[in-house]
C-alpha positions in Angstrom: 179.1 68.9 55.5 175.5 68.8 54.2 175.1 72.5 55.0 178.2 73.3 52.9 176.9 71.3 50.0 173.5 73.0 50.1 175.2 76.4 50.3 177.4 75.6 47.3 174.4 74.4 45.3 172.4 77.6 46.1 175.3 79.9 45.2 176.4 78.1 42.1 174.0 79.5 39.5 174.9 83.1 40.5 178.6 82.4 40.4 178.3 80.7 37.0 176.4 83.6 35.6 179.1 86.0 36.9 181.9 83.9 35.3 180.0 83.8 31.9 179.4 87.5 32.1 183.0 88.4 32.8 184.6 85.9 30.4 182.3 86.7 27.4 181.9 90.4 28.3 178.2 90.0 28.5 175.7 92.7 29.5 173.9 93.0 32.8 171.4 90.5 33.9 167.7 91.2 33.6 164.5 89.3 34.5 162.3 87.9 31.8 158.7 87.0 32.6 156.4 85.2 30.2 152.6 84.6 30.6 149.6 83.5 28.5 146.3 85.2 28.7 143.0 84.7 26.9 140.8 87.6 25.7 137.3 86.7 27.0 135.6 88.5 24.1 134.7 91.5 26.2 138.2 92.9 26.2 139.2 91.4 29.5 142.3 89.3 29.8 142.2 86.2 32.0 145.2 84.0 32.8 145.1 80.7 30.9 148.4 78.7 31.3 147.1 75.8 29.2 146.0 77.9 26.1 149.3 77.8 24.3 152.8 76.3 24.2 155.6 78.9 24.1 159.0 78.3 22.6 161.7 80.5 24.1 165.0 79.8 22.4 165.5 76.1 23.3 162.9 75.9 26.1 159.4 74.7 25.6 157.1 76.4 28.1 153.7 75.3 29.2 154.1 71.6 28.6 153.7 68.5 30.8 156.3 65.9 31.2 154.4 63.6 28.8 154.5 66.3 26.1 158.3 66.7 26.3 160.3 64.8 23.7 162.9 62.4 25.1 166.3 63.5 24.0 168.0 61.1 21.6 170.8 60.2 24.0 168.6 60.0 27.1 167.9 56.6 28.6 164.7 57.9 30.3 162.0 60.6 29.9 162.3 63.8 31.8 160.4 63.9 35.1 159.1 66.9 37.1 160.2 69.3 34.3 156.7 70.7 34.1 157.4 72.3 37.5 160.1 74.3 35.8 158.4 74.9 32.5 155.0 75.9 33.8 153.4 79.2 32.8 153.7 81.9 34.0 157.5 81.5 33.8 160.4 83.7 34.6 164.2 83.5 34.2 167.3 85.6 33.9 169.1 86.6 30.7 172.0 88.8 29.7 171.2 92.2 28.2 171.5 92.6 24.4 171.5 88.8 23.8 168.7 87.9 21.3 165.8 85.8 22.5 163.4 84.2 20.1 159.8 83.3 21.0 157.1 81.5 19.1 153.7 80.3 20.1 151.7 77.1 19.3 148.0 77.4 20.2 146.4 74.5 22.0 143.1 73.1 20.7 140.3 75.6 21.2 142.5 78.6 21.0 144.1 80.8 18.4 146.9 83.4 18.5 146.0 87.1 18.8 149.2 89.0 19.7 152.1 89.5 22.0 152.3 92.3 24.6 156.0 93.2 25.3 156.6 95.4 28.4 160.1 96.7 28.9 160.4 99.5 31.5 157.8 102.1 30.5 157.7 100.9 26.9 154.8 98.7 25.8 154.8 97.1 22.3 152.1 95.0 20.6 153.3 92.4 18.1 151.0 90.4 15.9 153.6 88.0 14.4 153.5 84.4 15.9 157.4 84.6 16.1 159.5 87.4 17.4 163.1 88.1 18.2 164.1 90.7 20.8 167.2 92.0 22.5 166.0 93.2 25.9 168.3 95.4 27.9 166.2 95.5 31.2 163.5 93.6 33.0 160.9 92.6 30.5 157.5 90.9 30.6 156.0 89.2 27.6 152.4 88.1 27.4 150.9 86.1 24.6 147.2 86.9 24.1 145.1 84.1 22.8 141.5 84.0 21.6 139.0 81.2 22.0 138.6 79.4 18.8 135.4 78.0 17.3 137.0 74.7 16.3 
């Protein structure tokens, strides 16, 4: 019985995505990967998961449990969410559905630009907020600079 419950739980996300895709006539699934890197001043990028907070639609990525706001109707704070919201982060989305990203620099850092890679296409974006409609696997990196403050 326990094996059947585990199997159901493992297969459920895939089945739900398939139902949503069929019912709403959604595009194919693609993988979205998001990361934060810091320019070290010599043109080298180094991973820095705590340099910024990234907002992806309704998700807040790169935060600890203590930084998450408790939902109004919740009786307790979220726990262990930082395991799911840590950077680098990845998830699945439906093609041609808009995603909106924005960045909040942490103390000691400032925003430089986004690097958006989709297939063989690379795009640099210098706005702190962007809206995209990816059609295939996409990786997005926010590049931060160390700040003097």
